[in-house]
C-alpha positions in Angstrom: 43.3 -10.6 16.1 40.9 -12.9 18.1 43.9 -15.0 19.3 45.6 -11.8 20.5 42.5 -10.6 22.3 42.0 -14.0 24.0 45.7 -14.0 25.1 45.3 -10.5 26.6 42.0 -11.4 28.4 43.6 -14.6 29.7 46.7 -12.6 30.9 44.5 -10.1 32.8 42.1 -12.9 34.1 39.0 -11.1 32.8 35.5 -12.6 33.5 32.8 -12.9 30.9 31.2 -9.6 32.0 34.5 -7.8 32.0 35.3 -8.9 28.4 31.8 -7.8 27.4 32.6 -4.3 28.9 36.0 -4.2 27.1 34.3 -4.9 23.7 31.7 -2.2 24.3 34.4 0.3 25.3 36.5 -0.6 22.2 33.5 -0.1 19.9 32.8 3.2 21.5 36.4 4.3 21.2 36.4 3.3 17.5 33.0 5.0 17.0 31.6 1.7 15.6 27.8 1.5 15.2 25.7 -1.4 14.2 24.2 -1.4 10.7 20.8 0.3 10.5 19.1 -2.8 9.3 20.1 -6.4 9.7 18.6 -9.5 8.1 18.0 -11.5 11.3 15.9 -14.3 9.8 16.1 -16.5 6.8 13.6 -16.0 4.0 10.7 -18.4 4.6 8.9 -20.4 2.0 5.4 -19.5 1.2 2.6 -22.1 1.6 2.7 -23.1 -2.1 6.5 -23.6 -2.1 6.2 -25.7 1.1 3.5 -27.9 -0.6 5.6 -28.3 -3.7 8.7 -29.3 -1.6 6.7 -31.9 0.3 5.2 -33.3 -2.9 8.6 -33.5 -4.5 10.0 -35.2 -1.4 7.3 -37.9 -1.5 7.8 -38.5 -5.2 11.6 -39.0 -4.7 12.7 -42.6 -4.2 14.3 -43.3 -0.8 17.7 -44.1 -2.3 18.3 -40.7 -3.8 18.0 -38.5 -0.7 20.8 -35.9 -0.6 21.6 -36.3 3.1 
Protein backbone atom coordinates (compact mmCIF):
# COMPACT_ATOMS: atom_id res chain seq x y z
CA UNK A 1 0.00 0.00 0.00
CA UNK A 2 2.83 2.41 0.86
CA UNK A 3 4.46 1.71 -2.50
CA UNK A 4 1.21 2.46 -4.30
CA UNK A 5 0.76 5.71 -2.39
CA UNK A 6 4.33 6.76 -3.14
CA UNK A 7 3.75 6.04 -6.82
CA UNK A 8 0.55 8.13 -6.83
CA UNK A 9 2.23 11.01 -5.01
CA UNK A 10 5.15 10.90 -7.43
CA UNK A 11 2.83 10.80 -10.42
CA UNK A 12 0.96 13.88 -9.17
CA UNK A 13 4.18 15.65 -8.06
CA UNK A 14 2.91 16.30 -4.54
CA UNK A 15 4.99 18.30 -2.09
CA UNK A 16 5.52 17.28 1.53
CA UNK A 17 2.74 19.62 2.70
CA UNK A 18 0.36 18.32 0.06
CA UNK A 19 0.99 14.68 1.04
CA UNK A 20 0.35 15.62 4.65
CA UNK A 21 -2.98 17.15 3.64
CA UNK A 22 -3.89 14.05 1.61
CA UNK A 23 -3.23 11.78 4.60
CA UNK A 24 -5.32 14.02 6.87
CA UNK A 25 -8.15 14.02 4.35
CA UNK A 26 -8.01 10.23 3.99
CA UNK A 27 -8.14 9.77 7.76
CA UNK A 28 -11.15 12.07 7.93
CA UNK A 29 -12.87 10.24 5.07
CA UNK A 30 -12.29 6.89 6.80
CA UNK A 31 -13.33 8.35 10.17
CA UNK A 32 -10.06 7.23 11.74
CA UNK A 33 -9.19 8.65 15.14
CA UNK A 34 -6.03 8.29 17.18
CA UNK A 35 -6.10 5.98 20.20
CA UNK A 36 -7.25 7.69 23.39
CA UNK A 37 -4.01 6.94 25.17
CA UNK A 38 -0.62 6.17 23.70
CA UNK A 39 2.48 5.00 25.38
CA UNK A 40 4.89 7.66 24.19
CA UNK A 41 7.86 6.90 26.40
CA UNK A 42 9.65 3.79 27.46
CA UNK A 43 9.41 2.72 31.05
CA UNK A 44 12.30 4.14 33.02
CA UNK A 45 14.36 2.34 35.61
CA UNK A 46 14.02 3.58 39.17
CA UNK A 47 17.10 4.71 41.07
CA UNK A 48 17.65 1.31 42.73
CA UNK A 49 17.50 -0.49 39.39
CA UNK A 50 19.96 1.98 37.86
CA UNK A 51 22.41 1.44 40.73
CA UNK A 52 22.07 -2.35 40.41
CA UNK A 53 22.69 -2.15 36.66
CA UNK A 54 25.79 -0.02 37.09
CA UNK A 55 27.13 -2.29 39.85
CA UNK A 56 26.60 -5.36 37.66
CA UNK A 57 28.33 -3.66 34.73
CA UNK A 58 31.37 -2.84 36.85
CA UNK A 59 31.53 -6.42 38.16
CA UNK A 60 31.41 -7.90 34.66
CA UNK A 61 34.74 -8.58 33.00
CA UNK A 62 35.47 -6.54 29.85
CA UNK A 63 35.56 -9.59 27.57
CA UNK A 64 31.94 -10.58 28.26
CA UNK A 65 30.20 -7.42 27.13
CA UNK A 66 27.11 -8.15 25.03
CA UNK A 67 27.71 -5.44 22.45
